[in-house]
N, C-alpha and C positions, 0 to 999 in steps of 0.2 A: 723977320725970320733970320736971316741971314747972320745978322747979326747978335742975334741972343745966341747961335749957335754957335760963333766964332768966342761969345762971351764965357759960354759955356766950356767950350774946350781950353783957355784960357785958363778959366778956375779949377780945370781936372788937373793940365799938366803942375800946379801950383800945389792942389794935394796929394796928385797922386806921390811924390816921394815921400809924405810927410805921414801918408798908411801904409804902404807898400815897404820902407824900410824896416820898421814896427813889426810887422806880419811875420814878413821872409825872418825875421830873430826870434821869435818867439817860437816860429815852427822849427827852427834848424836847434833853439834853444832845446825846444821838449825832443826832439828824435837825437843830437848826441848824447842827453842825459841817458834817453832809452838804452842805447848801445853801450853806456859807458856805467849803468847800473850796477850797483854790487850784487847781481843775482844772486849769489854762492853764499853772501853774507844773508840774504833776507830768506834764502832755502834755510838754513839753519835755522832760522829765527824763528819761521813757522813750524818746522820737525819741532823743537823744543817746544815751543806754546801749547802745541798740539799735546803733546806728549805728557808735560806739565798737568794741563786741565785735565788730561784720563786720569793722573793717578791721581790727583788731589780729588776728585769723585768715586774715586773706588774702582777704577775699569784699569784694566790690563793689558789694554790696547796699544798698541802703539805706528808711528805713522813713521815711513821709510820715503824719502824722494831722491832717485838718483842725480835727475838735470834740472836746471832750473833756469831760463831764457828768457828774452823778447817776444812777446808778439804785439808785430806792427807798431804800433806808438804807445797806447794803452795800456796794454796786455802781457799777461805773462803763460809761458809754456811750461808745463810742466812735463816729464816725462817719467817711466818706471815708479810710478807711486806704488806701493806699497801697505795695506794695512794689517798689520802683524796681531794675531786674537790668541788667547790662552787657546790650549789643547782641549776636542771635545771630549776626551776620553784620558785618564792616568795612562802615560806611557807612551800617548799619542804624541805626533810633530803640531808645534804651534799654527793653527789656522792662518791662512794666507787671502787676501782681497786683493787683485791686482790690476790696475788701471793704467794702459798701454801707454798715453798721451790727454791730454785735460788742460785747454785753454780756458782762459778769463778774462773778460775785458769790463774794465772798470769808463762807462759815458759821462763826459766831460760837462755837458754844458746843462744836467743834472746838479752838479756841482753848485754850481750858481745859485741856486737856491737851498741849496743845504740838503740834499738829496744826492742818496748813494745808490745808484744803477748800478749793479753787476749784472753780465750774461757769461754764460759758460757751455763749452763744449767738449764731450769726453771721448775718445774709444776705447771702448774699455768693454770687457766677456764679449765678446767676439762681435756685439754689436755697436750701437750710438747713444749717447745721451744728453741731450740738451737743456736750458734750462736757464732760471734770470733770478738775479734776489732785488729786489727793489726796496730800500730804505729810507722811510719820509719820519726818520728822528721819532719820536714819540705818539707821530698822528697813526701810524699805520706801519707794516710790514707786508710786502708783498714775493711769495716766493711758487714760483711756477717750474715743473720738469716734466718732459717725454722721454718717454722710455723705446727704443724700435731695435727690434727683432736684436734682445740680448740673449745669449745663452745660457739658461740657467743650472746646465753642472756648470758652470764655473761661476755659480754664487757659490761659494766656498760654506759659506752659515746656512742657508736653507740646504744645502748637499747634507750638510753636516744633523742640522735639525731633521729630517728626515733618517738619516741613518741608512741609506740606498741612494746608488748613481742616479742622476738625473738627466732625460734628452727633452730636448723643445727650446721654445723660443719667447719669450716675454716682451709683450710690449704695452705699451699705455702712458698715462698721463695722472702727477697730481699738480691740483690747484689750491693754494691757501693762502688767506687773507687774514692778517694778525694785527685786529684794531689795538691801539696802545702800544705794537710793538709785541704784544703777548700771546704766546701759543696757545694758551690755558683762555685764550678768547676766539679760537680760530674759526671762520668758518671755509671752506672750499669743498670739491670734490676729488674723488679716486674714482679712476678706472683702470683695469688691470685685464689681460689677455693673454694667456698660452695659445700657442697653437703646437699640436704633435704634440703634447706631452705625456712622457712615460718613463713609469718608473723602475727599480730594478734591471741589471741586466741576464738573469740567469748564473750569473758567478758570483757577486756579491752577498756576504750572507747574513741573515737577522739572527743578532745575538750570537753570530762565528760558527752557525750552527745549518742555520738554513737558507739555504739558497731561492731567492725567490724569482721565478720566470716572469719577462719584461711584460710590465701592467700598462697598455695602454691607455693613458687618461683623457687625451684627445684637448679641447677646447674646453678651459678650466678660465672661467670669470667668475670677478672679485671687482664692486662695486661698492663704493660709501660716499658719504656726506657728511661733514662736519659743521658742527652750528655750536657756536658759544663756546669751541674747546672741544665739543665730543666729537668724534669719528665715530656714526650709527653704519654697520656695514648691510646694506641695504641688499647688495645679491655676491652671493658665493655662491658656485655649482660648478659642475660637468656634469655630462651625463656621456660618457667615452665609454667605449666598446667593451672594455673589458671592468669598469668599473664606476659607480656614480656617486657622487662628491657632495652633499649640500654642506651648510653652514649658518652662519650669524654669530653677530657679536657686537660690541662696542669697545672704543679704544679713547682713553684720557689723557687728550695731548698735552704734553710736557714743553718746556721752554727747550730741554736736553732731550733731543727725540727717542732717542734711544733708554729714556726714562719715565717715555708714556704708556703709562698702564692700563695693560690688556684683559679684554674676558670674551674670548669665544670659545663656542661650541661649533667643533666638527664632524662628520657623521660620512662615513663611506659604507657602501656595499659591494659584496663581491658579483657581477654576475655569474649566472648559473655557467655559461659558454665558456668563459674563462675556467670556471671550477670545474670543469669536463677537458680541459683542455688536453693535460696529460696525468700521470698516476703521481707526479709530482704536486700539480695543483688539488689532486683531489687529495691528496694527505695533507698537503698546506690548509686549505678552507673546508673543507667535509665535501663529500662525494651530495649533490641536492638530493634530500630526501633521507641518509643515513642517518643513524643516530649516531656513528662512531665520532668520538670527538677529535675534534680537527687538530695537528701537531702545533699548529701556531698556537690556537689556545691553552695547550696543555705546556707549549716551553713558557708560556709567562700568563700566569694566572690572570692578570691584570685584564690583559686583551679576553677571556671569557668573562670578566666583569664587565665589560663594555657592550658586549653583544645585547640587542635590543630584542625584543620581540617581534618588531619587522624586516629582521636581517640584517640592520644596519649594526656599525661597531662606533658608537660614539663616543668621544673624546671632549675636554674642558680641557683651555689652556688659559692658564691664568700668570700673572705679573707684570714684570716692567718686559719689557721687545726684548731687551737685553740679555733676562734669565727668565725666560715662560719656565714654569713648570707645566707638566701635562698628570690629567687624571683619567680614569674610566669615569664616563656618562651616560648610562644605557639607559637611563631615562627621561631626559632633557633638563631635569633639576640639575639642582646640588650634587658635585661630584659621589661618588659612589663609596668613595674610598679617600684616604690622605692623601694629598698630595706629594711627589717623590719630587723633590728640588734637582736639577740640572737632567732629567729624564728626557730622553731624547722622545721625538713626535713619533705617532705612528706610523 
């Protein structure tokens, strides 16, 4: 036994330099490459490539990155990432979404079998976003993202869509599997939920004339399931203190996410307790039992067209996610009038 141990020790002494030196060399090569890599040029290439792709697709979005550097050995860290978009209305400043910091890292071991696995982490919109993207070539692509306590008031496209200030936090997850790497064949799940969501602040005005007192929405839950590229909304609703929201619909997924075709039905009802909250709310939405027309309906005839017999206001959102069109939908079927492109949500 002792002789065998001595033989193994001698073998180890002979093999150790042959194994250790190459490993140290490879480690140092990767380490110094990450330190000396031209990240400034990579940043310019990423920005130029993204903007060129957006222009080719007819989009006016533009990417800006303040700084890019190394994150350990196989990762990159970007700071001051901004996505600029066209203004929501003529004469207004361009919309902007800003991510304070985002880190992406490529796993080395999957590369040995031809797979690309990337994980990413972002500090953005007052919260955190974590996710992963696994690319197995033509076999399958998987995408997963988790959202934790993101401030909805910092989601510029959503605020512009609603047209009023938003407060509250958003959390949830999205998991998508794409057979053959195609979003049009995707399967997966969507789960989102807000906490303490509210709309309006008593100062911002609807159509520049009517100031909407703060409306408490509470917890708004959205859940969906994707199968063969069609994402069906299985749950959409809230029962807040001031308003009740219901909805349903579907999204036909496309390779470019914002080009996915959407068709959603959204219904909301202002509770009597909020309508009688003050003289302003009585004027805006009408006092319970009163036959006097509400100012909100007089200000926009389409709001009156959207009112249903059960007291809900019904709307239908149609089109690509990047350019949703809203139209009154008072009966739950086809829209009651032609959709107006570029109209903000109710």
